[in-house]
C-alpha positions, 0 to 999 in steps of 0.5 A, a space after each residue: 498609364 501616366 506619362 512624364 515628358 521631360 525637356 532640358 533648358 540646355 537643349 534648343 530642340 527640347 525648348 522648341 518642343 516645350 514652347 509648342 506644347 504650351 502654345 497648344 493651351 492644353 497643358 495647365 500649370 500646376 502648383 508643383 515645381 521641379 528644378 526651379 521650373 513650373 510643372 504642367 499637366 494635361 490629362 494623364 501627362 505632366 511636362 517637366 523642365 530640367 537644367 540637366 542634359 537629358 542624357 544625364 538625367 540619371 534616376 529622374 524617374 525616382 525624383 519625379 515619383 515623389 510627386 507623380 508616379 509616372 509609368 513611362 518617361 518621354 524625353 523630347 530632345 535634339 538629335 545630332 549627326 555630322 551628316 546634318 540630315 533633317 530628321 524626326 526620330 524615336 529610340 530607347 536609351 541604353 548602352 551596349 558597351 561603355 557609357 560614354 554619353 550618360 547611363 551605365 556601362 552595359 545597361 539598357 533601359 526598359 523599351 516601350 516598343 508599342 509606344 515607339 511604334 505608335 510615335 514613329 507612325 504618327 511622325 510619319 503621318 505628321 511629316 507628310 501632312 506638314 510637307 516637312 521633308 524630314 527623314 523619320 527614323 527609329 534609331 538603335 538603342 544608345 546613350 543615357 540616362 539610366 532609368 528603371 521605368 520604361 522610357 524613350 526619346 523623341 527627337 528633332 535632328 540634326 543641326 541648329 536650324 532644324 532644332 529651332 524649326 517651329 514646324 518640326 517642334 509642332 510635329 513632335 508636339 502634335 505627336 506627343 499630344 496624340 499619344 497622351 490623348 490616345 493613352 487617356 482613351 486606352 487606344 495605344 495598341 499593345 504590339 507584338 515585340 521584336 529585338 533587332 540585331 545588325 544594320 545602321 544606327 538609324 535601323 532602316 531594315 528593322 524600321 521597315 519591319 515596324 512599319 510594314 508588319 504588326 511588330 514593334 521594335 524595342 531594342 536594336 543593337 547596331 552592327 558597330 556594337 556587335 562586338 559587345 553583344 553577348 548572351 548577357 546583353 541579349 537576355 537584357 534586351 529581351 527582359 528590358 522590353 515592356 512587351 514580351 519579345 516574340 522574335 529576334 529580327 536580323 538585318 542579315 547584310 548588316 551583320 557583316 562578319 558577325 553573322 556566325 557569332 550572332 547565330 551561335 548566340 541565338 542557338 545557345 539561348 534557344 531563340 527564334 529569329 527571322 531575317 528582316 527582308 523575309 518579314 515584309 
């Protein structure tokens, strides 16, 4: 598997992570150039810098494929929230409804569930080792860009001080290096995948399933997007997961008034499901 890591000059967290990766002295400058910036290489990965906001990097997979046919794209970026909670997070991009922040209306990207889980668990470990005190989360599927190759985001949240925190940048950089080195050795395990439905943006219940069972979550549709969930979007969530989705996991309390709607959809599609709390 070839890995392309993308950072944006418009993103302070991305630049923080980029600096920490280069300080590792493992990435070496190539003769290539992308958006006027040097391209760096380490084992099966290349590091690209762009002047475009990450969420607006539409079809960057096709642009990069001209020189490097990557199998997975990882955007190293900031996460922003009004709560300002310090966090390290992962998620896949896609829009359940209108594309208000990049991507395409009602289009999901291919979620690399095994990579998301691998990164989440490594972030847990690094956060603890460094005694950062950050919240480590796997978020629901949201925002752009739209790519046709498997892709994911790995982020520092949630305000300016956290984005520029050197230790947080090191935590993400170490996680990325661990992913690259593990992929080079063929040691990123292929997980059984699930599709999560319901709950909060930071998917606390679905994340418990990821952490406590053999399953990995690709896409998750949060409760605030359930009004847009229909047969087509459910099929897309299953099809747009790199691994075969074996099960739908429901954050039962997090379905709120949409419980019957979701059950009817799953029954119509003939899909098996379990409540998250019955899996761990």
